[in-house]
PADO-765362 format. One record per residue (C-alpha): residue in three letters; x, y, z; residue number from 1. Coordinates in Angstrom, 2 decimals. Layout:
REM PADO-765362
<'ALA' <X Y Z> NUM>
...
***
This chain:
REM PADO-765362
<'MET' <6.10 32.46 -27.30> 1>
<'THR' <5.53 31.18 -23.76> 2>
<'ASP' <2.67 31.29 -21.81> 3>
<'LEU' <4.61 31.31 -18.47> 4>
<'LYS' <4.12 34.70 -16.57> 5>
<'ARG' <7.57 36.60 -15.64> 6>
<'VAL' <7.69 37.05 -11.41> 7>
<'VAL' <10.75 39.10 -9.99> 8>
<'VAL' <12.74 37.28 -7.55> 9>
<'TYR' <15.58 38.39 -5.21> 10>
<'PHE' <18.21 36.49 -3.81> 11>
<'THR' <21.56 37.76 -1.02> 12>
<'GLU' <24.70 38.06 -3.58> 13>
<'GLU' <25.89 34.23 -2.21> 14>
<'GLU' <22.57 33.10 -3.14> 15>
<'LYS' <23.32 34.02 -6.70> 16>
<'LYS' <26.44 32.76 -7.22> 17>
<'GLU' <24.98 28.76 -5.32> 18>
<'LEU' <22.33 29.25 -8.03> 19>
<'GLU' <25.18 30.95 -11.04> 20>
<'PHE' <27.31 27.43 -10.04> 21>
<'ILE' <24.10 24.82 -9.50> 22>
<'SER' <22.67 26.14 -13.09> 23>
<'GLY' <25.41 25.84 -15.21> 24>
<'ALA' <26.53 22.49 -13.85> 25>
<'LEU' <23.28 21.81 -15.45> 26>
<'SER' <23.29 23.36 -18.32> 27>
<'GLN' <20.58 25.73 -17.75> 28>
<'SER' <19.70 29.19 -17.46> 29>
<'MET' <19.36 30.45 -13.44> 30>
<'SER' <15.36 31.38 -14.92> 31>
<'SER' <14.71 28.48 -16.28> 32>
<'LEU' <16.75 26.38 -12.99> 33>
<'VAL' <14.67 28.64 -10.22> 34>
<'GLY' <11.40 28.46 -12.59> 35>
<'GLU' <11.72 24.05 -12.33> 36>
<'MET' <12.44 24.14 -8.56> 37>
<'VAL' <8.70 25.95 -8.01> 38>
<'ARG' <7.47 24.23 -10.32> 39>
<'GLU' <8.45 21.02 -8.50> 40>
<'THR' <7.57 21.94 -4.80> 41>
<'MET' <4.69 23.62 -5.40> 42>
<'PRO' <2.44 20.46 -4.15> 43>
<'GLN' <4.11 20.18 -1.06> 44>
<'LEU' <4.22 24.18 -0.37> 45>
<'LYS' <0.27 24.25 -1.22> 46>
<'ALA' <0.35 21.73 0.89> 47>
<'VAL' <1.94 23.62 3.95> 48>
<'ALA' <-0.04 26.58 3.19> 49>
<'GLN' <-3.62 24.32 3.15> 50>
<'ALA' <-2.30 22.78 6.58> 51>
<'ILE' <-1.80 26.76 8.01> 52>
<'THR' <-4.98 27.84 6.94> 53>
<'LEU' <-6.55 25.22 8.29> 54>
<'ALA' <-4.33 25.48 12.07> 55>
<'LYS' <-6.41 28.82 12.11> 56>
<'THR' <-9.51 27.19 12.47> 57>
<'ASN' <-9.32 23.70 13.45> 58>
<'PRO' <-5.28 22.78 14.84> 59>
<'ASP' <-6.22 19.35 15.60> 60>
<'ASP' <-7.06 18.81 11.95> 61>
<'ALA' <-3.90 20.58 10.89> 62>
<'ILE' <-1.62 18.49 13.38> 63>
<'LYS' <-3.20 15.58 11.33> 64>
<'MET' <-2.54 16.82 7.71> 65>
<'ILE' <1.25 17.70 9.45> 66>
<'ARG' <1.70 13.91 9.95> 67>
<'SER' <-0.13 12.93 6.89> 68>
<'LEU' <2.43 14.98 4.81> 69>
<'GLY' <5.37 13.83 6.59> 70>
<'TYR' <4.62 10.29 6.10> 71>
<'ASP' <3.79 10.68 2.99> 72>
<'ALA' <7.14 12.45 2.41> 73>
<'HIS' <8.90 9.72 3.94> 74>
<'SER' <7.12 6.88 1.83> 75>
<'ASN' <8.56 8.71 -1.90> 76>
<'LEU' <11.37 9.35 -0.43> 77>
<'ILE' <11.97 4.90 0.32> 78>
<'GLU' <10.33 4.45 -2.83> 79>
<'GLU' <12.78 7.00 -4.48> 80>
<'MET' <15.92 4.85 -2.57> 81>
<'LYS' <14.75 1.92 -3.61> 82>
<'LYS' <14.66 2.57 -7.09> 83>
<'LEU' <18.61 3.48 -6.75> 84>
<'ASP' <19.37 0.12 -5.61> 85>
<'LYS' <18.43 -1.16 -8.31> 86>
***
């Protein structure tokens, strides 16, 4: 038994076909693939939601937060690219 909770998600026919292709290529079920994608992007999605919430009360701080998120994402990308060069 799993502790994971079920959520129903709707996709267009084209999106479903793309997910079927990707999950087949990775030998994963579509639900595992989608769950993994959501779990991996949750920190970024949460940070964006926090910035949007902050923007409602303090736009200047929200802009600083978004800039910081962009800088962090860029830095992480550069580090991952350096690993590929080794």
